[in-house]
Each structure stands twice: as C-alpha cells, then as structure tokens.
KOLRO-810517 format. One record per residue (C-alpha): chain; residue number from 1; z, x, y; residue in one letter. Coordinates in steps of 0.1 Angstrom, whole numbers. Each point is the difference from the previous one (the first is absolute). Layout:
residues N
<A,NUM,<Z,X,Y>,a>;
...
This chain:
residues 325
<A,1,<373,259,70>,m>;
<A,2,<-29,25,-12>,r>;
<A,3,<-17,-12,-32>,l>;
<A,4,<13,31,-17>,t>;
<A,5,<34,-5,11>,g>;
<A,6,<2,-29,-21>,q>;
<A,7,<-18,12,-31>,l>;
<A,8,<28,28,1>,d>;
<A,9,<27,-23,1>,e>;
<A,10,<-9,-19,-31>,t>;
<A,11,<20,-6,-32>,a>;
<A,12,<-22,23,-20>,v>;
<A,13,<-2,31,25>,a>;
<A,14,<38,-4,6>,q>;
<A,15,<6,4,-37>,w>;
<A,16,<-26,31,-4>,y>;
<A,17,<19,21,27>,r>;
<A,18,<31,-11,-13>,a>;
<A,19,<-10,9,-35>,a>;
<A,20,<-11,33,10>,r>;
<A,21,<26,13,27>,f>;
<A,22,<36,-6,9>,r>;
<A,23,<14,11,31>,p>;
<A,24,<12,38,4>,d>;
<A,25,<34,0,8>,p>;
<A,26,<-4,34,17>,a>;
<A,27,<-29,-12,21>,r>;
<A,28,<17,-33,7>,r>;
<A,29,<-10,2,39>,d>;
<A,30,<-33,10,-1>,t>;
<A,31,<-9,-26,-31>,g>;
<A,32,<-6,23,-27>,g>;
<A,33,<-3,-9,-35>,v>;
<A,34,<0,15,-35>,l>;
<A,35,<-22,-8,-29>,r>;
<A,36,<19,-24,-25>,r>;
<A,37,<7,17,-31>,p>;
<A,38,<-11,-33,-20>,s>;
<A,39,<-38,0,17>,w>;
<A,40,<-10,32,-23>,q>;
<A,41,<11,-25,-30>,t>;
<A,42,<-17,-29,12>,r>;
<A,43,<-33,19,8>,t>;
<A,44,<0,13,-35>,r>;
<A,45,<1,-36,-16>,y>;
<A,46,<-28,-8,23>,y>;
<A,47,<-21,29,-8>,e>;
<A,48,<8,-3,-35>,t>;
<A,49,<-9,-36,-1>,l>;
<A,50,<-33,6,17>,v>;
<A,51,<-10,27,-28>,e>;
<A,52,<9,-25,-24>,l>;
<A,53,<-19,-28,13>,l>;
<A,54,<-30,24,6>,t>;
<A,55,<-1,8,-37>,a>;
<A,56,<4,-36,-11>,g>;
<A,57,<-29,-11,24>,g>;
<A,58,<26,-20,19>,g>;
<A,59,<18,-17,-25>,s>;
<A,60,<35,-5,-4>,t>;
<A,61,<0,-10,-35>,e>;
<A,62,<29,19,-22>,g>;
<A,63,<10,17,30>,l>;
<A,64,<41,1,-7>,a>;
<A,65,<25,9,23>,r>;
<A,66,<13,24,-22>,d>;
<A,67,<-33,19,-8>,a>;
<A,68,<-5,-2,40>,l>;
<A,69,<33,18,5>,a>;
<A,70,<-4,27,-25>,a>;
<A,71,<-37,8,15>,a>;
<A,72,<17,3,35>,a>;
<A,73,<23,24,-13>,g>;
<A,74,<34,-22,1>,q>;
<A,75,<23,-1,-27>,r>;
<A,76,<17,-34,8>,r>;
<A,77,<-29,-28,3>,p>;
<A,78,<32,-20,19>,s>;
<A,79,<-12,20,32>,t>;
<A,80,<-34,-18,4>,l>;
<A,81,<22,-32,2>,y>;
<A,82,<24,14,25>,y>;
<A,83,<-29,12,23>,l>;
<A,84,<-19,-31,-4>,v>;
<A,85,<20,-29,-5>,s>;
<A,86,<5,-27,28>,p>;
<A,87,<35,5,-3>,k>;
<A,88,<-3,36,12>,s>;
<A,89,<4,6,34>,p>;
<A,90,<-24,27,1>,g>;
<A,91,<-30,-20,-18>,s>;
<A,92,<-27,-19,15>,l>;
<A,93,<4,-32,-17>,a>;
<A,94,<37,4,14>,g>;
<A,95,<-14,7,36>,a>;
<A,96,<-25,-27,0>,l>;
<A,97,<26,-27,-12>,y>;
<A,98,<24,10,26>,e>;
<A,99,<-20,10,28>,a>;
<A,100,<-31,-24,0>,s>;
<A,101,<3,-38,13>,p>;
<A,102,<-36,-5,-21>,r>;
<A,103,<14,4,-35>,r>;
<A,104,<-26,28,-6>,l>;
<A,105,<21,3,-28>,y>;
<A,106,<14,-24,-26>,e>;
<A,107,<14,10,-33>,r>;
<A,108,<-26,-16,-28>,r>;
<A,109,<9,-17,-33>,p>;
<A,110,<-8,29,-26>,g>;
<A,111,<-3,27,25>,e>;
<A,112,<3,35,-13>,r>;
<A,113,<14,33,14>,v>;
<A,114,<-36,13,-2>,l>;
<A,115,<-12,-29,21>,d>;
<A,116,<23,13,27>,l>;
<A,117,<-13,35,-4>,l>;
<A,118,<-34,-10,3>,i>;
<A,119,<11,-19,35>,g>;
<A,120,<14,33,13>,e>;
<A,121,<-29,25,-14>,t>;
<A,122,<-25,-21,15>,k>;
<A,123,<19,3,36>,v>;
<A,124,<3,38,-8>,w>;
<A,125,<-37,6,-5>,s>;
<A,126,<-14,-22,29>,y>;
<A,127,<25,14,21>,w>;
<A,128,<-24,30,12>,a>;
<A,129,<-28,-22,6>,h>;
<A,130,<29,-25,21>,r>;
<A,131,<10,30,21>,e>;
<A,132,<-39,11,7>,g>;
<A,133,<-4,-35,13>,w>;
<A,134,<29,-3,19>,r>;
<A,135,<-7,32,14>,t>;
<A,136,<-37,-10,13>,a>;
<A,137,<16,-35,13>,l>;
<A,138,<21,22,23>,d>;
<A,139,<-23,28,9>,d>;
<A,140,<-24,-26,11>,l>;
<A,141,<26,-24,16>,a>;
<A,142,<-13,-29,-17>,v>;
<A,143,<17,-32,11>,t>;
<A,144,<-24,-26,-17>,d>;
<A,145,<14,-13,-33>,p>;
<A,146,<-35,-11,-13>,w>;
<A,147,<-10,36,1>,l>;
<A,148,<30,13,-14>,a>;
<A,149,<-4,-28,-29>,a>;
<A,150,<-35,8,-6>,t>;
<A,151,<7,41,-2>,s>;
<A,152,<28,-7,-26>,l>;
<A,153,<-22,-19,-23>,v>;
<A,154,<-23,30,0>,r>;
<A,155,<30,22,-4>,v>;
<A,156,<14,-20,-29>,l>;
<A,157,<-37,-2,-15>,a>;
<A,158,<-3,39,1>,d>;
<A,159,<33,1,-16>,w>;
<A,160,<-7,-21,-27>,a>;
<A,161,<-30,18,-10>,v>;
<A,162,<15,36,1>,q>;
<A,163,<34,-16,-19>,a>;
<A,164,<-19,-21,-23>,r>;
<A,165,<21,3,-32>,p>;
<A,166,<30,-8,21>,l>;
<A,167,<-16,-25,20>,a>;
<A,168,<-15,-22,-30>,v>;
<A,169,<39,-7,-13>,t>;
<A,170,<19,-29,7>,a>;
<A,171,<-30,-20,6>,g>;
<A,172,<-16,23,26>,f>;
<A,173,<29,-8,21>,a>;
<A,174,<0,16,36>,p>;
<A,175,<30,24,10>,p>;
<A,176,<27,-19,19>,a>;
<A,177,<-4,23,27>,a>;
<A,178,<-35,-15,9>,a>;
<A,179,<10,-33,-5>,v>;
<A,180,<30,3,22>,e>;
<A,181,<-24,17,25>,d>;
<A,182,<-25,-28,0>,l>;
<A,183,<30,-28,6>,l>;
<A,184,<11,21,32>,a>;
<A,185,<-34,2,13>,l>;
<A,186,<-4,-40,-9>,a>;
<A,187,<32,-2,23>,d>;
<A,188,<-15,23,26>,a>;
<A,189,<-29,-22,2>,a>;
<A,190,<19,-31,5>,g>;
<A,191,<-3,-35,-18>,p>;
<A,192,<-37,-4,-9>,v>;
<A,193,<-5,-36,-22>,s>;
<A,194,<34,-8,-15>,r>;
<A,195,<26,-16,18>,v>;
<A,196,<34,17,-3>,g>;
<A,197,<-16,34,-9>,a>;
<A,198,<7,14,34>,g>;
<A,199,<14,39,10>,q>;
<A,200,<29,9,-24>,g>;
<A,201,<2,-32,-20>,t>;
<A,202,<4,3,-37>,p>;
<A,203,<-27,-20,-19>,d>;
<A,204,<-5,5,-32>,d>;
<A,205,<-33,-15,0>,g>;
<A,206,<-11,23,19>,q>;
<A,207,<13,24,-22>,l>;
<A,208,<-21,-10,-29>,a>;
<A,209,<-29,-1,20>,e>;
<A,210,<3,37,11>,v>;
<A,211,<10,11,-36>,t>;
<A,212,<-34,-17,-11>,a>;
<A,213,<-21,13,27>,l>;
<A,214,<12,35,-9>,l>;
<A,215,<0,-3,-35>,t>;
<A,216,<-40,-14,1>,k>;
<A,217,<-3,31,21>,v>;
<A,218,<11,25,-26>,t>;
<A,219,<-21,-18,-29>,r>;
<A,220,<-28,-1,24>,t>;
<A,221,<0,37,5>,a>;
<A,222,<3,7,-36>,l>;
<A,223,<-27,-22,-13>,g>;
<A,224,<-24,12,28>,s>;
<A,225,<-16,28,-16>,g>;
<A,226,<12,24,29>,g>;
<A,227,<-20,-18,28>,i>;
<A,228,<28,4,21>,g>;
<A,229,<29,-18,23>,p>;
<A,230,<-28,-13,24>,g>;
<A,231,<-13,-25,-25>,l>;
<A,232,<37,-3,-11>,v>;
<A,233,<9,-13,38>,l>;
<A,234,<-29,-26,-1>,g>;
<A,235,<11,-13,-34>,a>;
<A,236,<35,-12,18>,v>;
<A,237,<-10,-5,34>,h>;
<A,238,<1,-37,0>,q>;
<A,239,<37,1,-14>,e>;
<A,240,<11,28,23>,l>;
<A,241,<-18,-20,28>,a>;
<A,242,<22,-29,-7>,a>;
<A,243,<30,22,-1>,l>;
<A,244,<-7,17,32>,i>;
<A,245,<-18,-10,30>,t>;
<A,246,<-36,19,2>,a>;
<A,247,<-11,12,36>,p>;
<A,248,<-37,-13,1>,p>;
<A,249,<-21,35,-7>,p>;
<A,250,<-25,11,25>,t>;
<A,251,<-38,1,-15>,p>;
<A,252,<-2,35,8>,a>;
<A,253,<34,6,-23>,e>;
<A,254,<-13,-21,-27>,v>;
<A,255,<-34,20,-1>,t>;
<A,256,<17,33,0>,t>;
<A,257,<22,-11,-28>,e>;
<A,258,<-29,-16,-19>,a>;
<A,259,<-20,35,4>,i>;
<A,260,<31,20,-10>,d>;
<A,261,<0,-23,-33>,l>;
<A,262,<-33,5,-7>,l>;
<A,263,<-1,37,4>,t>;
<A,264,<32,-2,-26>,r>;
<A,265,<-21,-16,-22>,l>;
<A,266,<-31,21,3>,e>;
<A,267,<23,33,-10>,r>;
<A,268,<15,-21,-35>,l>;
<A,269,<-35,-8,-10>,l>;
<A,270,<-11,32,-17>,p>;
<A,271,<31,-3,-22>,g>;
<A,272,<3,-35,-8>,l>;
<A,273,<-13,-12,-38>,p>;
<A,274,<-29,-25,-2>,a>;
<A,275,<23,-28,-5>,q>;
<A,276,<20,6,28>,a>;
<A,277,<-33,0,21>,r>;
<A,278,<-10,-30,-13>,a>;
<A,279,<34,-20,7>,r>;
<A,280,<-2,16,34>,m>;
<A,281,<-33,-14,9>,t>;
<A,282,<5,-32,-17>,d>;
<A,283,<29,-6,26>,e>;
<A,284,<-16,17,30>,l>;
<A,285,<-37,-9,0>,a>;
<A,286,<3,-39,5>,p>;
<A,287,<27,7,25>,r>;
<A,288,<-20,24,19>,l>;
<A,289,<-32,-18,0>,r>;
<A,290,<18,-31,17>,a>;
<A,291,<17,22,26>,f>;
<A,292,<-33,14,6>,l>;
<A,293,<-18,-32,4>,a>;
<A,294,<27,-13,26>,k>;
<A,295,<0,29,19>,l>;
<A,296,<-40,-1,3>,a>;
<A,297,<3,-33,13>,g>;
<A,298,<-16,-30,-13>,p>;
<A,299,<-32,5,24>,g>;
<A,300,<-6,33,-19>,t>;
<A,301,<11,-2,-34>,a>;
<A,302,<-35,-16,-7>,a>;
<A,303,<-19,33,11>,q>;
<A,304,<-9,18,-32>,g>;
<A,305,<33,-14,-19>,d>;
<A,306,<13,36,3>,q>;
<A,307,<36,-14,-1>,f>;
<A,308,<-9,-31,-20>,g>;
<A,309,<-1,-3,-41>,p>;
<A,310,<-13,29,-18>,p>;
<A,311,<-36,3,-9>,g>;
<A,312,<-15,-9,-32>,d>;
<A,313,<5,38,-10>,g>;
<A,314,<36,-4,1>,e>;
<A,315,<27,-15,-22>,r>;
<A,316,<18,-29,25>,p>;
<A,317,<34,11,12>,g>;
<A,318,<-3,38,-6>,r>;
<A,319,<-15,28,21>,l>;
<A,320,<-21,25,-17>,g>;
<A,321,<-5,39,7>,p>;
<A,322,<-31,-6,19>,e>;
<A,323,<20,-28,23>,g>;
<A,324,<26,24,4>,a>;
<A,325,<-23,24,14>,r>;
C-alpha cells in the first residue's frame, strides 16, 4: 500500500472525515456526502478556544467550560461535553478509544472537558498542514518512510510556530494526527531496534517514544527564536533515526542540504537580536571549526591554521564580523 494510503486510514483521519461529513442518501451510489450540522458547532468551539488562548498567551488558567460555551455562542454548556466526551461516538477521544490498538487515548484522572477540546482543536488546527504534507507525498510519489518522517517533523515545527498559543498548551503535546502518522511511518519502515515492534504491532513503548519525540519538536520549534524547521529536525535526528531506518545520504545530498541551511541562516541574521546571535555563535562556531579541520585533512590543518583555533584577536568559540566575511 502507498504511504498516503496508510495515512488516509489512520484512526484520526477517519474521525476527521466522519466528524465533517455524513453519507448523502440521495447520492449514495456515487459516494456523495453532506456536511454534518455539528461540524459548525465544533469549529466554533475550536475557533473560540484559539481566540481565548491567544488573548491569554497560551494559558488555560481560569478558563471554565461555561465561559467557553458562552463565548462560542452556545446557551447550553453541556453541548461541549456531548461533542468531545469519549462516550460520544462523534468525538476524537471516542474514535481513538474504539479504533486504535495503540491506546492513543486513555482517560486520565482529573481529565477535564477542556483537555479533550484542546486535543481536538490541535488536530483541527494542524489539519491543513497535514493535508499539504500528504498531498506533497502523493504528488512526489514518496515511498521512503524516512523521507516522509523528516518532512513530517518540518511540517509539525511549522505548525507550532504558526499556532504558538495552542501549541504550548497541554505541555507542548503534539496533535494526535502527527503522533499516529509517525507511528504509521514507523510501521511501514518495519522493525528497527526493538524486539516485538514490528509492523502493525501495538507497542506502548513506541507510542511513548513517538509522543516524546514530537513533543520535543514542538518545544524546540517554539524555543528556537524562529531559526526554522531545519534545525528542529537536527535536534531530533538521533531519536528519529532510532525509530525509522535512515538511508545513508550521499555527499552531494549532505552538501546541498548544508548550503541550503546556511543560506536560510544568512537571511535570518539581519533580524536577529544580539543575544540570539551570540547564542548561535557559541553553538555553531566550535562545530564548524572542528568539521572544517576534518574536511581539510590531517595533512593540511597546519597550513596557516585557517580552519584551526581562532587567532589572538578573536574570542575562542565565537566568530566575529571579520571572520564571517
């Protein structure tokens, strides 16, 4: 099956379709659908939650169900419980509990209706990003799970930056759609390093690893000062490679990616404050010097020390304006 075929059949994808549409009896033979009336109510709640989180800087403190319902134009707060409760067949929690062998949803002690709404809202907010990612995989006929997984990380990082107030809630938890998609890609790649983690096998340990990895993506994206998804991928590369076997890149591919990354960094420099520049210099300078020394080879490193330690006029570990030229 194509990767996109597997992604289309995840529990979250099936819930999203079912929550939005129902079969049209008049067009049953052609597979026609009608939009569910409840979808408008759902999206109003989603939009209202995002508005309130934006106003509160991502904090849910003091956000009550009754106030949320009133802001969403609903006279009965119980409507929200009916929409998102795991006992409701139309809720994401209910769909995950019934359909997913991975235990993507388990009721937690002290769980609130607001927590369930946040989970659904993250999926709704992320969905356009997921659809763009899925379409690109389909258009490019991507069959390599590693390539699909690395692009998923970039897409999730992009979503987090664009939806910051929502992304920070619930401890930077990623949308359930991204978690299930990465699990599906890990299944497509087959067993990697864990006995019993083969294709289609429920594995709570793997679920925890994927959730932690994508939480790190969200957290890193929001703490990177806008550096970009490329560096976020670097932050989780080791964990991702342990989950999905990565094909060895060619030198040309690595060089092209490095040039692309440096070009993006150069474009960001004019807008970065001094503190962010200093942090980047401290992190990048030692690695770049060490790499260039290895690239030059042991027989050439001593020639002028152009790739070696900084000169007397430079601060160790920091590239000055002159060195950047």
